[in-house]
C-alpha positions as CSV (number, residue, x, y, z in Angstrom):
1,M,0.0,0.0,0.0
2,E,1.4,3.4,-1.0
3,H,1.2,6.0,1.7
4,R,1.5,9.3,0.0
5,K,3.1,11.9,2.3
6,R,3.6,15.1,0.4
7,M,4.5,18.0,2.7
8,Q,2.1,20.9,2.4
9,R,2.4,24.3,3.9
10,D,0.1,27.2,4.2
11,V,0.5,30.5,6.1
12,M,-2.5,32.5,7.3
13,L,-2.5,36.0,8.8
14,T,-5.3,36.4,11.3
15,R,-7.4,39.5,11.6
16,D,-5.4,40.5,14.7
17,N,-2.1,40.1,12.7
18,R,-1.0,36.7,14.1
19,E,0.9,34.6,11.7
20,I,-0.1,30.9,11.8
21,V,1.7,28.3,9.8
22,L,-0.2,25.1,8.8
23,E,1.9,22.2,7.6
24,G,2.1,18.5,7.3
25,P,2.5,15.6,7.2
26,V,5.2,16.7,9.7
27,P,8.0,14.2,10.3
28,P,8.8,13.1,13.9
29,D,12.1,15.0,14.2
30,Q,10.4,18.3,13.2
31,L,7.5,17.7,15.6
32,A,10.0,17.0,18.4
33,A,11.5,20.5,17.9
34,Y,8.1,22.2,18.6
35,T,6.3,22.7,21.9
36,M,2.6,22.1,22.6
37,H,0.2,24.8,23.6
38,P,-0.8,24.2,27.3
39,K,-4.5,24.2,26.4
40,L,-4.2,21.2,24.0
41,D,-5.4,18.9,26.7
42,A,-8.6,17.4,25.4
43,F,-7.3,13.9,25.2
44,R,-4.3,13.8,27.6
45,R,-1.7,16.2,29.1
46,P,0.0,18.4,26.5
47,A,3.4,16.8,27.0
48,D,1.9,13.3,26.7
49,Q,0.0,14.4,23.6
50,H,3.2,15.8,22.1
51,E,4.8,12.4,22.5
52,A,1.8,10.6,21.0
53,L,2.0,12.9,17.9
54,I,5.7,12.2,17.4
55,E,5.0,8.4,17.7
56,I,2.1,8.6,15.2
57,A,4.2,10.6,12.7
58,G,6.8,7.8,12.8
59,L,4.3,5.2,11.6
60,E,4.4,4.2,8.0
61,E,0.7,5.2,7.6
62,G,0.7,7.9,10.3
63,R,0.4,11.6,9.4
64,I,0.2,14.6,11.6
65,I,-1.0,18.0,10.3
66,I,-0.4,20.9,12.6
67,A,-1.1,24.6,13.0
68,R,1.6,26.5,14.8
69,E,2.4,30.0,15.9
70,E,6.2,30.4,15.7
71,E,7.5,27.1,17.4
72,Q,4.3,26.3,19.4
73,I,1.7,23.9,18.1
74,V,-1.7,25.4,18.5
75,G,-3.8,22.8,16.6
76,Y,-3.4,19.4,15.0
77,V,-5.2,16.5,13.2
78,T,-4.0,12.9,13.3
79,F,-4.4,10.0,10.8
80,H,-3.4,6.4,11.5
81,Y,-4.6,2.9,11.2
82,P,-7.5,1.8,13.5
83,D,-6.5,0.6,17.0
84,E,-6.3,-3.2,16.9
85,M,-8.8,-3.4,19.8
86,E,-11.5,-1.7,17.7
87,R,-13.8,-3.3,15.2
88,W,-12.5,-1.1,12.4
89,S,-9.2,-3.1,12.4
90,E,-11.0,-6.4,11.9
91,G,-10.8,-6.4,8.1
92,G,-7.0,-6.0,8.2
93,M,-7.5,-3.3,5.5
94,K,-4.3,-1.4,4.4
95,D,-6.4,1.3,2.7
96,L,-8.6,2.1,5.7
97,I,-7.3,5.0,7.8
98,E,-8.7,6.8,10.8
99,L,-8.9,10.5,11.2
100,G,-8.3,10.0,14.9
101,A,-8.2,13.4,16.6
102,I,-8.6,17.0,15.8
103,E,-7.9,19.7,18.4
104,V,-7.4,23.4,18.4
105,A,-6.4,25.4,21.5
106,N,-9.2,27.5,22.8
107,E,-7.9,31.0,22.0
108,Y,-7.4,29.9,18.3
109,R,-10.8,28.4,17.7
110,S,-12.2,31.5,16.0
111,Y,-9.8,31.3,13.0
112,G,-11.3,28.4,11.2
113,L,-8.1,26.3,11.7
114,G,-10.0,23.0,12.0
115,K,-11.3,23.2,8.4
116,R,-8.0,24.4,7.1
117,L,-6.1,21.6,8.8
118,I,-8.3,19.0,7.3
119,A,-8.2,20.6,3.8
120,L,-4.4,20.5,4.0
121,A,-4.5,16.8,4.9
122,F,-6.4,15.9,1.8
123,A,-4.5,18.3,-0.6
124,E,-2.6,17.0,-3.6
125,E,-4.8,13.8,-3.7
126,Q,-2.7,12.3,-0.9
127,L,-5.6,10.2,0.4
128,E,-7.4,9.3,-2.8
129,N,-6.3,5.7,-2.5
130,M,-7.7,5.5,1.1
131,I,-11.0,5.1,2.9
132,V,-10.8,7.7,5.6
133,Y,-13.3,7.4,8.5
134,T,-13.8,9.2,11.8
135,T,-16.0,8.2,14.8
136,E,-17.6,11.0,16.6
137,Y,-18.6,10.4,20.2
138,Y,-20.3,13.1,22.2
139,W,-18.3,12.4,25.4
140,H,-15.2,13.6,23.6
141,W,-16.7,17.0,22.7
142,D,-15.8,20.2,24.6
143,L,-19.3,21.2,25.4
144,D,-18.3,23.2,28.4
145,G,-15.6,25.1,26.6
146,T,-17.7,26.0,23.6
147,G,-21.1,26.4,25.4
148,L,-22.7,24.4,22.6
149,S,-25.5,21.9,23.1
150,I,-24.8,18.3,22.1
151,W,-26.8,18.8,18.9
152,D,-25.2,22.0,17.9
153,Y,-21.7,20.5,18.5
154,R,-22.7,17.5,16.4
155,K,-23.8,19.8,13.6
156,M,-20.5,21.7,13.8
157,M,-18.5,18.5,13.6
158,E,-20.5,17.3,10.7
159,Q,-20.0,20.5,8.8
160,L,-16.3,20.3,9.5
161,M,-16.0,16.8,8.2
162,K,-18.2,17.5,5.2
163,S,-15.8,20.3,4.2
164,A,-13.4,17.5,3.2
165,G,-16.0,15.3,1.5
166,M,-16.7,13.1,4.5
167,I,-20.3,12.0,4.8
168,W,-22.5,10.2,7.4
169,Y,-22.5,6.4,7.1
170,A,-24.7,3.9,8.9
171,T,-23.2,1.2,11.2
172,D,-24.3,-1.2,13.9
173,D,-21.3,-0.4,16.0
174,P,-22.5,-0.5,19.6
175,E,-20.6,2.5,20.8
176,I,-21.9,4.7,18.0
177,C,-25.4,3.3,18.4
178,S,-25.3,4.0,22.2
179,H,-26.3,7.7,21.6
180,P,-28.0,9.3,18.7
181,A,-25.5,12.2,18.6
182,N,-22.6,9.8,17.9
183,C,-21.9,9.1,14.3
184,L,-19.6,7.5,11.7
185,M,-18.3,9.8,8.9
186,V,-16.4,8.4,5.9
187,R,-14.7,9.6,2.7
188,I,-13.9,7.0,0.0
189,G,-11.1,8.1,-2.2
190,K,-11.7,7.9,-6.0
191,E,-8.9,5.3,-6.4
192,V,-10.3,2.9,-3.8
193,P,-11.3,-0.5,-5.4
194,L,-14.8,-1.9,-5.1
195,S,-13.3,-4.9,-3.1
196,S,-12.2,-2.5,-0.3
197,I,-15.5,-0.8,-0.2
198,E,-17.3,-4.1,0.1
199,K,-14.9,-5.2,2.9
200,F,-15.5,-2.0,4.7
201,D,-19.3,-2.6,4.5
202,T,-18.8,-6.0,6.3
203,V,-16.8,-4.2,9.0
204,R,-19.3,-1.5,9.7
205,F,-22.2,-4.0,9.8
206,R,-21.9,-7.2,11.7
207,N,-25.6,-7.8,11.6
208,R,-26.1,-8.2,7.8
209,F,-29.8,-7.7,7.9
210,M,-29.3,-4.0,8.6
211,Y,-28.2,-3.2,5.0
C-alpha cells in the first residue's frame, strides 16, 4: 500500500495580525522541535499528547498535520490505522485509515483552523487511495468550553468533516449506536477499489440484515 506523504504548507495572517503556519504531514524530528500549547489537553496532558503525535508521525501510515504560531503547536489533526482493539481493524485493511483526533487550542478556535487543517491533509490527492473514517462520540466533545449543546456541536463537527467530503455512514457499532448524537463519517477516495468498499461494509455491519 502506497502511503503518499507530500509535505504541504500554508500561512495565514489572522485579523489580529498573528501569523499561523499550517503544515504536514510533519516528520517526527520536526515535531519534536516544537512545543505544545498548554491548552491542547482534550485527550491527555499536552506533554503526553506531544509524545503521541511524534509516535504517530513515525508510523508508515501515520500523518500529523499541525497549526503553529512560531514554534508552538496550537492545533493538530491525526491520521493512523485503526486501533487493533477496535472493530475497524477487523478487516485488516491497508487502505482504511482513521482521522483519529482534531484539536485546536481555545484561543485559536475563531480562526477556522480545523477546516484548514483537514483541507491540507487531503491536498494533492494524498488520500485518494484510502477510505478515511472518523468516529464522533459526544463524550469527547468540549461542550463546556464551547457552550454548545450536544446537537449544535454534532452539527458543527458534521460541517467540519463535510468540508473534506466526508459524509455520514450507517453502522451497527454498539458505541456509535449508544447515543443518537454519535456518528460515523467516511470519505472514500476515488482510487479505492470496489473490493475494499465491500470489505468496509462488512466491518461496519456485523448484523447483515441492517443493509
